[in-house]
All heavy atoms as TSV, in Angstrom:
chain	resi	resn	atom	element	x	y	z
A	1	MET	N	N	0.832	-1.177	0.000
A	1	MET	CA	C	0.000	0.000	0.000
A	1	MET	C	C	0.880	1.245	0.000
A	1	MET	O	O	1.967	1.242	0.546
A	1	MET	CB	C	-0.908	0.033	1.209
A	1	MET	CG	C	-1.953	-1.041	1.188
A	1	MET	SD	S	-3.148	-0.764	2.464
A	1	MET	CE	C	-4.277	0.259	1.613
A	2	ALA	N	N	0.360	2.277	-0.572
A	2	ALA	CA	C	1.084	3.540	-0.637
A	2	ALA	C	C	0.873	4.310	0.653
A	2	ALA	O	O	-0.212	4.323	1.224
A	2	ALA	CB	C	0.612	4.353	-1.818
A	3	GLU	N	N	1.922	4.953	1.079
A	3	GLU	CA	C	1.844	5.732	2.307
A	3	GLU	C	C	1.447	7.163	1.966
A	3	GLU	O	O	2.019	7.776	1.069
A	3	GLU	CB	C	3.205	5.738	2.989
A	3	GLU	CG	C	3.201	6.434	4.318
A	3	GLU	CD	C	4.568	6.369	4.976
A	3	GLU	OE1	O	5.335	5.443	4.683
A	3	GLU	OE2	O	4.854	7.256	5.772
A	4	VAL	N	N	0.494	7.714	2.635
A	4	VAL	CA	C	0.044	9.082	2.427
A	4	VAL	C	C	0.813	9.963	3.399
A	4	VAL	O	O	0.700	9.822	4.614
A	4	VAL	CB	C	-1.472	9.207	2.651
A	4	VAL	CG1	C	-1.926	10.643	2.467
A	4	VAL	CG2	C	-2.219	8.276	1.719
A	5	THR	N	N	1.621	10.886	2.852
A	5	THR	CA	C	2.435	11.736	3.716
A	5	THR	C	C	1.899	13.150	3.812
A	5	THR	O	O	2.364	13.917	4.632
A	5	THR	CB	C	3.873	11.799	3.186
A	5	THR	OG1	O	3.850	12.326	1.871
A	5	THR	CG2	C	4.507	10.417	3.175
A	6	GLY	N	N	1.008	13.544	2.939
A	6	GLY	CA	C	0.466	14.894	2.962
A	6	GLY	C	C	1.298	15.881	2.160
A	6	GLY	O	O	1.000	17.069	2.124
A	7	ILE	N	N	2.374	15.418	1.538
A	7	ILE	CA	C	3.202	16.287	0.715
A	7	ILE	C	C	2.578	16.336	-0.679
A	7	ILE	O	O	2.251	15.297	-1.247
A	7	ILE	CB	C	4.644	15.753	0.628
A	7	ILE	CG1	C	5.265	15.689	2.028
A	7	ILE	CG2	C	5.483	16.618	-0.290
A	7	ILE	CD1	C	6.609	15.007	2.060
A	8	PRO	N	N	2.414	17.556	-1.230
A	8	PRO	CA	C	1.806	17.635	-2.562
A	8	PRO	C	C	2.719	17.013	-3.627
A	8	PRO	O	O	3.937	16.979	-3.484
A	8	PRO	CB	C	1.619	19.126	-2.804
A	8	PRO	CG	C	2.553	19.796	-1.858
A	8	PRO	CD	C	2.734	18.868	-0.687
A	9	ALA	N	N	2.101	16.544	-4.664
A	9	ALA	CA	C	2.855	15.944	-5.774
A	9	ALA	C	C	3.670	17.018	-6.473
A	9	ALA	O	O	3.355	18.208	-6.433
A	9	ALA	CB	C	1.894	15.291	-6.757
A	10	ALA	N	N	4.720	16.611	-7.113
A	10	ALA	CA	C	5.581	17.548	-7.839
A	10	ALA	C	C	4.786	18.174	-8.989
A	10	ALA	O	O	4.010	17.491	-9.659
A	10	ALA	CB	C	6.801	16.835	-8.387
A	11	PRO	N	N	4.984	19.477	-9.219
A	11	PRO	CA	C	4.249	20.122	-10.324
A	11	PRO	C	C	4.764	19.623	-11.673
A	11	PRO	O	O	5.868	19.108	-11.784
A	11	PRO	CB	C	4.554	21.604	-10.133
A	11	PRO	CG	C	5.839	21.635	-9.379
A	11	PRO	CD	C	5.856	20.392	-8.511
A	12	PHE	N	N	3.935	19.800	-12.667
A	12	PHE	CA	C	4.329	19.417	-14.019
A	12	PHE	C	C	5.498	20.288	-14.470
A	12	PHE	O	O	5.585	21.460	-14.107
A	12	PHE	CB	C	3.166	19.584	-14.995
A	12	PHE	CG	C	2.051	18.606	-14.752
A	12	PHE	CD1	C	0.829	19.036	-14.287
A	12	PHE	CD2	C	2.238	17.255	-15.003
A	12	PHE	CE1	C	-0.199	18.146	-14.069
A	12	PHE	CE2	C	1.220	16.352	-14.785
A	12	PHE	CZ	C	-0.009	16.790	-14.309
A	13	PRO	N	N	6.387	19.739	-15.277
A	13	PRO	CA	C	7.487	20.582	-15.776
A	13	PRO	C	C	6.925	21.654	-16.711
A	13	PRO	O	O	5.897	21.457	-17.357
A	13	PRO	CB	C	8.373	19.601	-16.541
A	13	PRO	CG	C	7.508	18.440	-16.834
A	13	PRO	CD	C	6.480	18.380	-15.752
A	14	PRO	N	N	7.590	22.808	-16.763
A	14	PRO	CA	C	7.075	23.868	-17.643
A	14	PRO	C	C	7.114	23.434	-19.101
A	14	PRO	O	O	7.964	22.643	-19.511
A	14	PRO	CB	C	8.027	25.036	-17.393
A	14	PRO	CG	C	9.252	24.432	-16.803
A	14	PRO	CD	C	8.824	23.181	-16.100
A	15	ALA	N	N	6.186	23.966	-19.870
A	15	ALA	CA	C	6.106	23.629	-21.297
A	15	ALA	C	C	7.335	24.174	-22.016
A	15	ALA	O	O	7.849	25.240	-21.682
A	15	ALA	CB	C	4.836	24.202	-21.908
A	16	LYS	N	N	7.796	23.431	-23.009
A	16	LYS	CA	C	8.950	23.884	-23.783
A	16	LYS	C	C	8.544	25.074	-24.643
A	16	LYS	O	O	7.500	25.068	-25.278
A	16	LYS	CB	C	9.465	22.763	-24.687
A	16	LYS	CG	C	10.187	21.672	-23.938
A	16	LYS	CD	C	10.678	20.607	-24.873
A	16	LYS	CE	C	11.844	21.139	-25.655
A	16	LYS	NZ	N	12.473	20.127	-26.502
A	17	LYS	N	N	9.405	26.085	-24.653
A	17	LYS	CA	C	9.139	27.256	-25.482
A	17	LYS	C	C	9.744	27.031	-26.861
A	17	LYS	O	O	10.774	26.383	-27.004
A	17	LYS	CB	C	9.769	28.500	-24.867
A	17	LYS	CG	C	9.092	28.978	-23.613
A	17	LYS	CD	C	9.582	30.368	-23.271
A	17	LYS	CE	C	10.490	30.301	-22.082
A	17	LYS	NZ	N	11.005	31.589	-21.679
A	18	ASN	N	N	9.083	27.577	-27.850
A	18	ASN	CA	C	9.648	27.554	-29.195
A	18	ASN	C	C	10.792	28.547	-29.250
A	18	ASN	O	O	10.686	29.651	-28.728
A	18	ASN	CB	C	8.602	27.920	-30.245
A	18	ASN	CG	C	7.575	26.828	-30.405
A	18	ASN	OD1	O	7.811	25.681	-30.060
A	18	ASN	ND2	N	6.419	27.193	-30.919
A	19	ASN	N	N	11.854	28.172	-29.892
A	19	ASN	CA	C	12.977	29.076	-30.038
A	19	ASN	C	C	12.730	29.924	-31.283
A	19	ASN	O	O	13.100	29.560	-32.391
A	19	ASN	CB	C	14.275	28.280	-30.150
A	19	ASN	CG	C	15.476	29.136	-29.918
A	19	ASN	OD1	O	15.364	30.357	-29.857
A	19	ASN	ND2	N	16.621	28.518	-29.773
A	20	THR	N	N	12.099	31.080	-31.086
A	20	THR	CA	C	11.679	31.902	-32.221
A	20	THR	C	C	12.873	32.459	-32.987
A	20	THR	O	O	12.784	32.644	-34.198
A	20	THR	CB	C	10.778	33.050	-31.763
A	20	THR	OG1	O	11.444	33.778	-30.732
A	20	THR	CG2	C	9.468	32.520	-31.225
A	21	TRP	N	N	13.985	32.742	-32.298
A	21	TRP	CA	C	15.151	33.276	-33.004
A	21	TRP	C	C	15.715	32.250	-33.968
A	21	TRP	O	O	16.180	32.601	-35.048
A	21	TRP	CB	C	16.226	33.727	-32.022
A	21	TRP	CG	C	15.843	34.991	-31.332
A	21	TRP	CD1	C	15.514	35.149	-30.029
A	21	TRP	CD2	C	15.704	36.277	-31.930
A	21	TRP	NE1	N	15.187	36.451	-29.775
A	21	TRP	CE2	C	15.300	37.179	-30.916
A	21	TRP	CE3	C	15.885	36.766	-33.223
A	21	TRP	CZ2	C	15.082	38.526	-31.174
A	21	TRP	CZ3	C	15.664	38.115	-33.452
A	21	TRP	CH2	C	15.269	38.971	-32.449
A	22	LEU	N	N	15.663	30.988	-33.606
A	22	LEU	CA	C	16.136	29.943	-34.508
A	22	LEU	C	C	15.242	29.854	-35.741
A	22	LEU	O	O	15.732	29.732	-36.864
A	22	LEU	CB	C	16.177	28.602	-33.781
A	22	LEU	CG	C	16.670	27.415	-34.590
A	22	LEU	CD1	C	18.125	27.625	-35.003
A	22	LEU	CD2	C	16.533	26.149	-33.787
A	23	ILE	N	N	13.947	29.971	-35.543
A	23	ILE	CA	C	13.006	29.919	-36.667
A	23	ILE	C	C	13.241	31.109	-37.594
A	23	ILE	O	O	13.278	30.962	-38.817
A	23	ILE	CB	C	11.558	29.877	-36.146
A	23	ILE	CG1	C	11.318	28.573	-35.376
A	23	ILE	CG2	C	10.563	30.027	-37.285
A	23	ILE	CD1	C	10.014	28.534	-34.624
A	24	VAL	N	N	13.410	32.301	-37.018
A	24	VAL	CA	C	13.645	33.497	-37.824
A	24	VAL	C	C	14.950	33.362	-38.603
A	24	VAL	O	O	15.019	33.712	-39.790
A	24	VAL	CB	C	13.664	34.756	-36.920
A	24	VAL	CG1	C	14.184	35.968	-37.664
A	24	VAL	CG2	C	12.280	35.017	-36.367
A	25	LEU	N	N	15.989	32.854	-37.952
A	25	LEU	CA	C	17.278	32.678	-38.615
A	25	LEU	C	C	17.185	31.692	-39.782
A	25	LEU	O	O	17.729	31.954	-40.861
A	25	LEU	CB	C	18.322	32.192	-37.603
A	25	LEU	CG	C	19.735	32.034	-38.120
A	25	LEU	CD1	C	20.312	33.385	-38.508
A	25	LEU	CD2	C	20.588	31.367	-37.065
A	26	VAL	N	N	16.467	30.609	-39.604
A	26	VAL	CA	C	16.308	29.627	-40.682
A	26	VAL	C	C	15.520	30.224	-41.840
A	26	VAL	O	O	15.871	30.019	-43.011
A	26	VAL	CB	C	15.635	28.337	-40.145
A	26	VAL	CG1	C	15.214	27.425	-41.270
A	26	VAL	CG2	C	16.576	27.618	-39.194
A	27	VAL	N	N	14.473	30.983	-41.546
A	27	VAL	CA	C	13.674	31.614	-42.609
A	27	VAL	C	C	14.516	32.606	-43.393
A	27	VAL	O	O	14.486	32.633	-44.632
A	27	VAL	CB	C	12.415	32.280	-42.012
A	27	VAL	CG1	C	11.736	33.179	-43.024
A	27	VAL	CG2	C	11.453	31.230	-41.499
A	28	ILE	N	N	15.311	33.421	-42.700
A	28	ILE	CA	C	16.172	34.389	-43.388
A	28	ILE	C	C	17.212	33.670	-44.233
A	28	ILE	O	O	17.488	34.072	-45.374
A	28	ILE	CB	C	16.830	35.334	-42.369
A	28	ILE	CG1	C	15.771	36.263	-41.784
A	28	ILE	CG2	C	17.959	36.137	-42.995
A	28	ILE	CD1	C	16.267	37.124	-40.645
A	29	LEU	N	N	17.784	32.586	-43.711
A	29	LEU	CA	C	18.777	31.827	-44.470
A	29	LEU	C	C	18.169	31.226	-45.734
A	29	LEU	O	O	18.774	31.291	-46.815
A	29	LEU	CB	C	19.366	30.722	-43.594
A	29	LEU	CG	C	20.445	29.867	-44.218
A	29	LEU	CD1	C	21.701	30.693	-44.450
A	29	LEU	CD2	C	20.761	28.685	-43.332
A	30	VAL	N	N	16.975	30.683	-45.627
A	30	VAL	CA	C	16.310	30.101	-46.801
A	30	VAL	C	C	15.987	31.179	-47.830
A	30	VAL	O	O	16.185	30.981	-49.039
A	30	VAL	CB	C	15.034	29.339	-46.374
A	30	VAL	CG1	C	14.177	28.961	-47.567
A	30	VAL	CG2	C	15.408	28.092	-45.581
A	31	LEU	N	N	15.518	32.342	-47.383
A	31	LEU	CA	C	15.218	33.425	-48.317
A	31	LEU	C	C	16.474	33.931	-49.017
A	31	LEU	O	O	16.442	34.220	-50.224
A	31	LEU	CB	C	14.521	34.575	-47.586
A	31	LEU	CG	C	13.078	34.314	-47.151
A	31	LEU	CD1	C	12.540	35.496	-46.356
A	31	LEU	CD2	C	12.196	34.030	-48.343
A	32	CYS	N	N	17.578	34.023	-48.293
A	32	CYS	CA	C	18.829	34.460	-48.912
A	32	CYS	C	C	19.298	33.450	-49.961
A	32	CYS	O	O	19.750	33.838	-51.048
A	32	CYS	CB	C	19.906	34.653	-47.853
A	32	CYS	SG	S	19.650	36.123	-46.836
A	33	CYS	N	N	19.180	32.171	-49.641
A	33	CYS	CA	C	19.577	31.147	-50.619
A	33	CYS	C	C	18.693	31.200	-51.861
A	33	CYS	O	O	19.184	31.037	-52.983
A	33	CYS	CB	C	19.515	29.765	-49.983
A	33	CYS	SG	S	20.794	29.485	-48.743
A	34	CYS	N	N	17.402	31.439	-51.673
A	34	CYS	CA	C	16.499	31.554	-52.826
A	34	CYS	C	C	16.852	32.766	-53.682
A	34	CYS	O	O	16.815	32.690	-54.913
A	34	CYS	CB	C	15.053	31.639	-52.353
A	34	CYS	SG	S	14.424	30.089	-51.686
A	35	CYS	N	N	17.198	33.872	-53.038
A	35	CYS	CA	C	17.567	35.073	-53.801
A	35	CYS	C	C	18.854	34.850	-54.586
A	35	CYS	O	O	18.947	35.254	-55.750
A	35	CYS	CB	C	17.732	36.258	-52.859
A	35	CYS	SG	S	16.180	36.866	-52.197
A	36	VAL	N	N	19.840	34.227	-53.969
A	36	VAL	CA	C	21.092	33.951	-54.671
A	36	VAL	C	C	20.838	33.004	-55.845
A	36	VAL	O	O	21.379	33.196	-56.938
A	36	VAL	CB	C	22.142	33.379	-53.702
A	36	VAL	CG1	C	23.353	32.831	-54.438
A	36	VAL	CG2	C	22.570	34.439	-52.708
A	37	GLY	N	N	20.007	32.013	-55.650
A	37	GLY	CA	C	19.671	31.096	-56.739
A	37	GLY	C	C	18.938	31.790	-57.869
A	37	GLY	O	O	19.207	31.543	-59.048
A	38	ALA	N	N	18.009	32.674	-57.516
A	38	ALA	CA	C	17.271	33.403	-58.549
A	38	ALA	C	C	18.194	34.330	-59.327
A	38	ALA	O	O	18.086	34.440	-60.560
A	38	ALA	CB	C	16.133	34.195	-57.915
A	39	ILE	N	N	19.120	34.986	-58.637
A	39	ILE	CA	C	20.066	35.857	-59.327
A	39	ILE	C	C	20.949	35.044	-60.264
A	39	ILE	O	O	21.225	35.458	-61.398
A	39	ILE	CB	C	20.905	36.656	-58.305
A	39	ILE	CG1	C	20.024	37.688	-57.615
A	39	ILE	CG2	C	22.095	37.334	-58.967
A	39	ILE	CD1	C	20.672	38.369	-56.431
A	40	GLY	N	N	21.378	33.875	-59.820
A	40	GLY	CA	C	22.175	33.004	-60.684
A	40	GLY	C	C	21.422	32.566	-61.925
A	40	GLY	O	O	21.978	32.535	-63.027
A	41	LEU	N	N	20.159	32.234	-61.747
A	41	LEU	CA	C	19.349	31.837	-62.909
A	41	LEU	C	C	19.120	33.005	-63.857
A	41	LEU	O	O	19.111	32.830	-65.083
A	41	LEU	CB	C	18.010	31.265	-62.444
A	41	LEU	CG	C	18.079	29.884	-61.793
A	41	LEU	CD1	C	16.724	29.502	-61.224
A	41	LEU	CD2	C	18.558	28.848	-62.783
A	42	ILE	N	N	18.940	34.202	-63.306
A	42	ILE	CA	C	18.751	35.380	-64.161
A	42	ILE	C	C	20.017	35.658	-64.961
A	42	ILE	O	O	19.959	35.969	-66.157
A	42	ILE	CB	C	18.340	36.603	-63.312
A	42	ILE	CG1	C	16.916	36.427	-62.819
A	42	ILE	CG2	C	18.476	37.890	-64.102
A	42	ILE	CD1	C	16.481	37.468	-61.810
A	43	ILE	N	N	21.174	35.534	-64.296
A	43	ILE	CA	C	22.430	35.768	-65.004
A	43	ILE	C	C	22.637	34.716	-66.087
A	43	ILE	O	O	23.062	35.028	-67.201
A	43	ILE	CB	C	23.604	35.790	-64.008
A	43	ILE	CG1	C	23.523	37.044	-63.143
A	43	ILE	CG2	C	24.944	35.729	-64.733
A	43	ILE	CD1	C	24.518	37.067	-61.997
A	44	ALA	N	N	22.316	33.464	-65.771
A	44	ALA	CA	C	22.575	32.379	-66.719
A	44	ALA	C	C	21.581	32.373	-67.888
A	44	ALA	O	O	21.981	32.178	-69.036
A	44	ALA	CB	C	22.526	31.039	-65.992
A	45	PHE	N	N	20.313	32.564	-67.589
A	45	PHE	CA	C	19.291	32.385	-68.619
A	45	PHE	C	C	18.510	33.653	-68.938
A	45	PHE	O	O	17.565	33.612	-69.733
A	45	PHE	CB	C	18.304	31.297	-68.187
A	45	PHE	CG	C	18.954	29.971	-67.949
A	45	PHE	CD1	C	19.072	29.459	-66.662
A	45	PHE	CD2	C	19.460	29.235	-69.005
A	45	PHE	CE1	C	19.669	28.248	-66.444
A	45	PHE	CE2	C	20.062	28.020	-68.790
A	45	PHE	CZ	C	20.174	27.513	-67.510
A	46	GLY	N	N	18.866	34.778	-68.334
A	46	GLY	CA	C	18.117	36.018	-68.536
A	46	GLY	C	C	18.015	36.465	-69.974
A	46	GLY	O	O	16.917	36.722	-70.476
A	47	PRO	N	N	19.151	36.577	-70.699
A	47	PRO	CA	C	19.050	37.028	-72.091
A	47	PRO	C	C	18.213	36.090	-72.961
A	47	PRO	O	O	17.439	36.551	-73.807
A	47	PRO	CB	C	20.507	37.054	-72.557
A	47	PRO	CG	C	21.299	37.234	-71.302
A	47	PRO	CD	C	20.539	36.505	-70.250
A	48	ASP	N	N	18.333	34.794	-72.747
A	48	ASP	CA	C	17.544	33.844	-73.540
A	48	ASP	C	C	16.051	33.998	-73.262
A	48	ASP	O	O	15.219	33.958	-74.182
A	48	ASP	CB	C	17.976	32.415	-73.229
A	48	ASP	CG	C	19.414	32.148	-73.630
A	48	ASP	OD1	O	19.894	32.833	-74.561
A	48	ASP	OD2	O	20.046	31.271	-73.014
A	49	ILE	N	N	15.701	34.176	-72.005
A	49	ILE	CA	C	14.295	34.347	-71.644
A	49	ILE	C	C	13.750	35.646	-72.226
A	49	ILE	O	O	12.637	35.677	-72.768
A	49	ILE	CB	C	14.127	34.318	-70.106
A	49	ILE	CG1	C	14.453	32.919	-69.567
A	49	ILE	CG2	C	12.725	34.730	-69.696
A	49	ILE	CD1	C	14.521	32.836	-68.062
A	50	LEU	N	N	14.538	36.723	-72.118
A	50	LEU	CA	C	14.069	37.997	-72.668
A	50	LEU	C	C	13.932	37.931	-74.184
A	50	LEU	O	O	12.993	38.511	-74.754
A	50	LEU	CB	C	15.029	39.123	-72.275
A	50	LEU	CG	C	15.035	39.499	-70.791
A	50	LEU	CD1	C	16.095	40.545	-70.518
A	50	LEU	CD2	C	13.676	39.993	-70.350
A	51	ASN	N	N	14.832	37.220	-74.862
A	51	ASN	CA	C	14.705	37.067	-76.313
A	51	ASN	C	C	13.464	36.260	-76.670
A	51	ASN	O	O	12.772	36.575	-77.643
A	51	ASN	CB	C	15.958	36.396	-76.889
A	51	ASN	CG	C	17.119	37.352	-76.963
A	51	ASN	OD1	O	16.940	38.561	-77.071
A	51	ASN	ND2	N	18.326	36.807	-76.896
A	52	GLU	N	N	13.181	35.218	-75.898
A	52	GLU	CA	C	11.988	34.416	-76.166
A	52	GLU	C	C	10.712	35.222	-75.943
A	52	GLU	O	O	9.719	35.023	-76.632
A	52	GLU	CB	C	11.964	33.173	-75.269
A	52	GLU	CG	C	12.967	32.110	-75.673
A	52	GLU	CD	C	12.651	31.500	-77.026
A	52	GLU	OE1	O	11.459	31.284	-77.329
A	52	GLU	OE2	O	13.602	31.244	-77.784
A	53	LEU	N	N	10.745	36.118	-74.963
A	53	LEU	CA	C	9.565	36.948	-74.702
A	53	LEU	C	C	9.462	38.129	-75.653
A	53	LEU	O	O	8.450	38.824	-75.679
A	53	LEU	CB	C	9.599	37.456	-73.252
A	53	LEU	CG	C	9.447	36.393	-72.166
A	53	LEU	CD1	C	9.639	37.018	-70.801
A	53	LEU	CD2	C	8.086	35.727	-72.262
A	54	GLY	N	N	10.506	38.371	-76.419
A	54	GLY	CA	C	10.490	39.471	-77.369
A	54	GLY	C	C	10.851	40.804	-76.751
A	54	GLY	O	O	10.546	41.858	-77.305
A	55	ILE	N	N	11.488	40.788	-75.604
A	55	ILE	CA	C	11.883	42.033	-74.936
A	55	ILE	C	C	13.372	42.231	-75.209
A	55	ILE	O	O	14.223	41.949	-74.386
A	55	ILE	CB	C	11.594	41.964	-73.426
A	55	ILE	CG1	C	10.150	41.556	-73.168
A	55	ILE	CG2	C	11.890	43.296	-72.758
A	55	ILE	CD1	C	9.843	41.298	-71.721
A	56	TYR	N	N	13.685	42.744	-76.378
A	56	TYR	CA	C	15.082	42.878	-76.795
A	56	TYR	C	C	15.747	44.109	-76.176
A	56	TYR	O	O	16.955	44.205	-76.140
A	56	TYR	CB	C	15.161	42.976	-78.321
A	56	TYR	CG	C	14.554	41.780	-78.999
A	56	TYR	CD1	C	13.335	41.870	-79.656
A	56	TYR	CD2	C	15.203	40.550	-78.976
A	56	TYR	CE1	C	12.778	40.768	-80.266
A	56	TYR	CE2	C	14.645	39.446	-79.590
A	56	TYR	CZ	C	13.434	39.556	-80.229
A	56	TYR	OH	O	12.881	38.466	-80.833
A	57	VAL	N	N	14.940	45.034	-75.680
A	57	VAL	CA	C	15.483	46.280	-75.146
A	57	VAL	C	C	16.252	46.031	-73.849
A	57	VAL	O	O	17.255	46.680	-73.578
A	57	VAL	CB	C	14.333	47.288	-74.903
A	57	VAL	CG1	C	14.850	48.567	-74.286
A	57	VAL	CG2	C	13.597	47.560	-76.201
A	58	LEU	N	N	15.811	45.059	-73.030
A	58	LEU	CA	C	16.432	44.832	-71.726
A	58	LEU	C	C	17.651	43.913	-71.765
A	58	LEU	O	O	18.337	43.795	-70.770
A	58	LEU	CB	C	15.399	44.259	-70.759
A	58	LEU	CG	C	14.228	45.169	-70.416
A	58	LEU	CD1	C	13.258	44.451	-69.501
A	58	LEU	CD2	C	14.709	46.445	-69.770
A	59	VAL	N	N	17.920	43.300	-72.917
A	59	VAL	CA	C	19.072	42.383	-73.000
A	59	VAL	C	C	20.381	43.113	-72.752
A	59	VAL	O	O	21.228	42.611	-71.997
A	59	VAL	CB	C	19.067	41.635	-74.351
A	59	VAL	CG1	C	20.337	40.818	-74.516
A	59	VAL	CG2	C	17.836	40.750	-74.457
A	60	PRO	N	N	20.609	44.310	-73.306
A	60	PRO	CA	C	21.861	45.007	-72.992
A	60	PRO	C	C	22.004	45.369	-71.515
A	60	PRO	O	O	23.109	45.491	-71.004
A	60	PRO	CB	C	21.815	46.270	-73.849
A	60	PRO	CG	C	20.894	45.933	-74.958
A	60	PRO	CD	C	19.886	44.996	-74.378
A	61	ALA	N	N	20.907	45.514	-70.797
A	61	ALA	CA	C	20.974	45.826	-69.377
A	61	ALA	C	C	21.505	44.651	-68.565
A	61	ALA	O	O	22.101	44.830	-67.507
A	61	ALA	CB	C	19.591	46.241	-68.863
A	62	LEU	N	N	21.315	43.420	-69.051
A	62	LEU	CA	C	21.819	42.239	-68.362
A	62	LEU	C	C	23.256	41.927	-68.692
A	62	LEU	O	O	23.919	41.164	-67.976
A	62	LEU	CB	C	20.955	41.022	-68.684
A	62	LEU	CG	C	19.597	40.928	-68.004
A	62	LEU	CD1	C	18.868	39.694	-68.479
A	62	LEU	CD2	C	19.746	40.888	-66.510
A	63	MET	N	N	23.768	42.460	-69.761
A	63	MET	CA	C	25.130	42.131	-70.175
A	63	MET	C	C	26.203	42.492	-69.132
A	63	MET	O	O	27.142	41.739	-68.959
A	63	MET	CB	C	25.450	42.781	-71.519
A	63	MET	CG	C	24.743	42.126	-72.678
A	63	MET	SD	S	25.106	40.363	-72.729
A	63	MET	CE	C	23.657	39.755	-73.489
A	64	PRO	N	N	26.086	43.603	-68.394
A	64	PRO	CA	C	27.113	43.864	-67.376
A	64	PRO	C	C	27.112	42.826	-66.254
A	64	PRO	O	O	28.125	42.636	-65.594
A	64	PRO	CB	C	26.739	45.241	-66.817
A	64	PRO	CG	C	25.926	45.880	-67.877
A	64	PRO	CD	C	25.228	44.764	-68.592
A	65	LEU	N	N	26.002	42.142	-66.023
A	65	LEU	CA	C	25.957	41.113	-64.994
A	65	LEU	C	C	26.721	39.860	-65.386
A	65	LEU	O	O	27.181	39.122	-64.531
A	65	LEU	CB	C	24.508	40.740	-64.679
A	65	LEU	CG	C	23.662	41.823	-64.024
A	65	LEU	CD1	C	22.242	41.351	-63.877
A	65	LEU	CD2	C	24.246	42.197	-62.680
A	66	ILE	N	N	26.804	39.624	-66.682
A	66	ILE	CA	C	27.488	38.420	-67.159
A	66	ILE	C	C	28.929	38.739	-67.283
A	66	ILE	O	O	29.862	38.320	-66.903
A	66	ILE	CB	C	26.928	37.968	-68.514
A	66	ILE	CG1	C	25.445	37.680	-68.367
A	66	ILE	CG2	C	27.650	36.760	-69.027
A	66	ILE	CD1	C	24.733	37.409	-69.654
């Protein structure tokens, strides 16, 4: 049998908090990687895409990037 001592049971441990700074840092890192990837794709395929769309005026503007 269990002995009743009158001492209250231990309280529940506090709930774990979300580490919001880690989430913000990961989101910023992912956005930066997406921007770098998009810039790389624009540099690599920008003139071809603009020629296909018929926008020949903007092709010289991309040439300094290449």
